[in-house]
C-alpha positions, 0 to 999 in steps of 0.5 A: 361326849365321852363314852363313860356318860353314855354307858357302862364301860365294862359292859360296853367292852364285853359288847365289843369282845363279843362284836369281834368274836362273832365278826371272826366266826362269821368270817371263818363260816364264809370261808367254809362256805366258798370252799364247800361251794367252790368244791360242788361247782367242781364236782358238777363240772367234772360230771358235765365233761366225763358225762353221766354215761362214763364209769371208771374202774380199777381192776377188781373193783365194781360200781353200781349202775342203774337205768330206765326200762324200755319195756314193760314188765320184764324178767331177767331174761329179757335184758341182754348186756354186751361189751366191747370188744367181745372179750373185754375183761367185764362182767355185769350182774343184774340186781333187779327191777325198781320204781324211780324215785322221782316219777315213779318210772321203771328202772333196772339196777346193776353192777360192773365189775372189772377182772382183777388181771383187766388191762387199762384202757377204754371198753364199751357196754351195751344194755338193751331188752329183748324186742325193743327198738334199737333207738333205746339201747342204752351205751355206756364207756368204761374206763379201766385204771391201771392203778389209784394214782392214775385214775386221780390223774386222769380226773375231770376233777381238779379237787380230786387231782390236787388233793385225792378227795371227792369233790362232792364229800369236800362240799359236804364236809365244809357245809358241816363244818360251816354249820357248826361254826355258824351255831358259834355265830348264832350264840355270840349273835344271842349273847350280843342282843342281851348285852345291848338290851342290858345296856339299853341300846338297839340296832339301826338296820336302815338309814334314808336321807331325807330333805329336812335330815335323816331317818333311822329304824332300830330294832328294839330287840323286844325292849319298850320303845321310848316315848314319841318325842324323846331325845336319844343319843346315836353312838358308833359301834366303836362307842363314839356319840355321832348326833341325837335322834328324836323318836318317832313311831314304833311297830313290828319291834322297829322304832323310827327316830329322826335326825334334823339338819341343822339350820343353814348359816345365812349371810347378811351380805348375800347369798352364801357361798362355797369354796369354789365361789359358786352360790349355794342354794338355800335348800334347808340342807347342809353340805354333805361333808357336814352330814352325819355319818350314821350308818347301819350297825351303829347304835341308839341309846334307847333308855339308861342302862339296866343298874349293876345287881346289888352285892349279896348281902354279908352276914 
């Protein structure tokens, strides 16, 4: 059955264009999300390899640092910070104490700085509180790099070594791009639904093969379902007519339809045989190669398409 006898050709072409644009935008959105996920994974593995107690600095630069309090109600002079070696070109400035964001426990916050003429290398820093046990000392490793290129080359993050961009910044950026493209996917989907409603079609979302045929579940998109027993054409997303299904019950925006298997041809001389000569069972089912190729994404013509708007009257 030609497509033009079922649906309006111009509306159908517009619907196909919308489907293609939505598919392309969806692919772009998926690529952005994959890149964001890879950036996140790369950043996390970099943190695991370097450790949470490692600081990387350039000469003349500083980094914020915080840790847990090991005594109650401390004052500024209770904290003791030492470096190894003792003449390390590093300084520590305590900014104060605050409550933790997650559990409300006591925390300290400070800034570690490297001198302008700091020699590249590894330095160790220990944070302790007066009167606290030695087991509560907090140890950090400070890696001072010669320049930005050296820091990038020694980074544990593949993304940072390759592009010079922080992997977490990369992940956030691509998630933002994916959200923007996702809005376009949503808008194209909304336009597609409006076109399907205008054509009087619903989209198949589930297909289940049964003993006597195939049961379909079709989205109504707010349209009034056809009367029970109404015969509806089932078409592919490309426009080819596959079969005709009989409408069943409708509930929660879904319409059930059923396609019955054709009755098997009986041979008067005896049981039916297949090409290999084996006897087929008379189960009422047609061979698999004759099954209807109905898949999720196919369409069901629920009613005749909406008529085109009449032309405006001329004076």
